[in-house]
N, C-alpha and C positions, 0 to 999 in steps of 0.2 A: 799123709791123710787129708783127703777132704771130708768136708763136713756139708757136704748136699743136703742131706735132710737127716733132722732134730726132729723129736718124737719129745712131749713132753704129757702126763699123767695128770690131770687137774679134775680135782674135787672141790677147787671154795676155798679147801682147806688154807689155816696161814702156813702150814709146812708147803703146802701146794703150792701157794702163790713162791715162796723163796725159790722155790724149783722153778717154776716159771720165769721170775725176773733173771737168775741164771741160764736161763733155757735161751730167751730172750736176747741178754748181752749178747751170750754165742753163736745165735742165730745173725745177730745186727754185723758181726768182727767179720763173720765168714762169707757174707750174703744169702744163710740156708735159705730152706724151703721147710718151715716149723707147721709141724699138725702138734695141733692144740686135743688130747682125748681125752675128754667127757665119759667116764663111764659110773653109769646105774646101774644099780641093784632093782633085781624086779621088782616092782608094786608088789605087797599085801594086799588081801583082800580090804575092803571098805569103799567107801568115795576119798577118806582125804589122802591115800595112798597113792589113788588111781590121780588127782590132782598133784600132789606133788610131783608125778612122772611128768605131766605134759609141763608144769612149771618146775623146775630144777631150784630149788633153795643154798646158798654158799652158809654155811656156817657162817655167817655173823645176821641170816636173813636177807640178805640182799641175793635177789636173780640173779641165776646161773649167768642168765643173756646180759645181765649189764656188766658181770666180772669178767667176761669171755669182750665185753666189746671193748672194754679198756683195756684188754690184754691186747688187741687187735689195732687198737690207736698207737701201741708202745712201742708195738712192730714196728710200726707204718715209721717210726718218729724213728728206731733205730737202725732201720734199713735191712729189717727180714725180708728177704727177695718173693718173698711169697708164706703166707698165713691159713691154714686151711684150719676146722673145728670139723672134728670128727666127735659122735654119740653113740658112744657104743651102751648094752645093756648086759649084763650079769656077774658072774664073780668077776673082781677086778682080775686079780691076777691071768686066770684065765682065759678072761675077755683080750688085755692087754698083751699075751704069749700070741693067743691065733694072729693078731693082729698084725704084729711084729712077722709073722710069720708071710703073711701073706702081702705085706706090703713095708718089704726091705727099710730099714734105716742106718743111717750112720755112728746115729748116738741117739740115744734114748733114754731122758732124766725125770726121775724123781722125789720126791717130798719122801723124809725119815719120818715117824713121828717121836721113834728116841725110845722106842721100847725097853722096858729091861728085858733081859736074860731069859726072867723065867716071863714073860707078860708076851717074847716071842713065841717063847717056845709053848704056850697056849695058842696065844691067838694066830700065830702066824704073819709073817711082815711081806705088806707084798715086795718092797723093794729088794729084802731079799733073794726072795723065792724071781725074782729079774734079774736080779746080779747070777744069780746060777743056771735060768734055761733062756735067757733071751739068744735071741740069733746074733746079736749087737753088742758096743761097750755098752753099758751103762752108768750114768754118772749120779750118786746120791746127794741130794743134799740137805746134808742132817742138821736138825736144828738147835742154836747155840747150845750148850750145857752151859748149866745155870750154875752146877761149882764153880768149873774152871776159871768165870768172871767175878766169885767170892774170895777164889783165894791170894792173899798178904802179894804185893811184889816179892820177890827173892832180894836181901841185902846184895848189896853193891860195894865195892872198895874202887872207886875212881870209873873206867867207861865199862868196864868188864865186868859182870856180874862173878860173884862168887857160886865154886863149885859144891857140888857136894858132896861131903867129907864121904870117905872115904875107910873102909874098912880095915 
């Protein structure tokens, strides 16, 4: 399998930053063309919303252009063959699927917010939608699960863990 073209969805959130970091790593190893896609929701009425569409801002208040410049720089140092940024507007899932149909990719990388099953049913999940409908493989980069880090280590006897009790 070749990975000549990789797309990563980016919105400035920590989830998207984790996905972008992994996409940069993969693109660097395979000397791939990386397309960073930033999807903005259509502006609502009002001056503030129109300004926000002109100067997109990440969750931490930093200008999206600044975040994108950092990623471009990292891509150069990691060996990405070409780094392209595409700004689109609309419903995230629909816009990404349309872009993937018109611009074939070897891999799409997206972050996951780690929604509970109930919230995912109510709100939908962009990552799940892409996994089900994208014309290429989709790598979903999940957020670390907080409960997994809180579990105590399994008791051990010597170098091997003790297997769970059987019935």
